[in-house]
C-alpha positions in Angstrom: -110.7 173.2 -25.8 -111.9 169.7 -27.7 -110.1 166.2 -26.3 -110.7 163.0 -27.5 -109.2 159.5 -27.6 -110.2 159.6 -31.4 -107.6 160.3 -34.0 -110.2 162.7 -35.6 -113.5 164.8 -34.6 -116.6 164.0 -36.6 -117.6 167.0 -38.6 -114.6 169.2 -37.7 -111.9 168.5 -40.3 -108.0 169.2 -39.0 -107.0 172.2 -40.5 -103.5 172.3 -38.9 -101.4 169.5 -36.9 -99.4 171.6 -34.2 -97.7 168.4 -32.6 -97.2 166.5 -29.7 -98.3 167.5 -26.4 -97.8 166.0 -23.0 -98.7 166.2 -19.3 -96.8 164.8 -16.8 -97.7 164.7 -12.3 -96.0 162.5 -9.9 -98.5 162.2 -6.9 -97.6 160.3 -3.8 -99.8 158.3 -1.6 -99.4 159.4 2.2 -99.0 156.5 4.9 -102.7 157.3 6.4 -104.4 156.6 3.0 -102.6 153.4 2.6 -103.4 152.1 5.6 -107.0 152.6 5.2 -106.8 151.2 1.6 -104.9 148.3 3.1 -108.4 147.2 5.2 -110.4 148.1 2.3 -108.5 145.2 0.5 -108.7 142.8 3.5 -112.7 143.6 3.7 -113.6 144.2 0.0 -115.2 147.9 -1.6 -113.4 150.4 -3.3 -110.9 152.5 -2.0 -112.1 156.2 -2.3 -109.0 157.9 -1.2 -107.0 156.0 -3.9 -109.5 156.5 -6.5 -109.8 160.6 -5.5 -105.7 160.6 -5.9 -106.3 159.0 -9.5 -108.8 161.5 -10.6 -106.6 164.5 -9.6 -103.8 163.1 -11.0 -105.1 162.7 -14.4 -107.2 166.1 -14.2 -103.5 167.7 -13.6 -101.8 165.9 -16.6 -105.0 167.1 -19.0 -104.9 170.2 -17.4 -101.1 171.0 -18.0 -101.3 168.9 -21.8 -104.0 171.6 -22.8 -101.5 174.8 -21.6 -99.4 173.0 -23.8 -101.6 173.0 -26.9 -103.2 176.1 -26.2 -99.2 177.6 -26.1 -99.2 176.5 -29.6 -102.4 178.0 -31.0 -104.0 174.8 -31.1 -108.2 174.6 -29.9 -108.1 170.6 -29.8 -106.3 168.4 -28.9 -106.8 164.2 -30.7 -105.2 160.5 -30.0 -105.1 161.0 -26.3 -103.6 158.3 -24.3 -103.4 158.2 -20.4 -100.6 156.3 -19.1 -100.5 155.1 -15.2 -97.6 153.9 -13.2 -96.3 153.4 -10.0 -92.6 155.0 -9.1 -90.4 155.6 -6.3 -89.0 153.7 -3.5 -91.5 150.8 -2.9 -93.6 152.3 -5.5 -95.4 155.0 -3.2 -95.7 157.6 -5.8 -98.1 157.5 -8.7 -97.3 159.2 -12.3 -100.0 159.8 -14.9 -98.7 161.2 -18.5 -101.0 162.3 -21.1 -100.4 162.7 -24.8 -102.1 163.8 -27.7 -102.0 165.5 -31.0 -102.5 169.2 -30.7 -104.5 170.3 -34.1 -106.3 173.2 -34.9 -110.1 172.5 -36.2 
């Protein structure tokens, strides 16, 4: 399945629009990761633990969205948008939402 943030795929006209599809993931970051991320904030550098959680949440959301598009008979998703939000008590959870338009090309 072709995924793109653009509204069209060069050289592949859209033959049929199947509708809007979404994928959502809510994932928590545990206290251990929070502790080491806090240390990184003080001494500088990247937080590998948080980056890994972000990638996992994004990948899960995209997979869920692709499955919904397949169920509609689509073979591509155009106009994809990814949104990241913190939710829950003390913003302890990360929500990643992927949305786009399922199409047949």
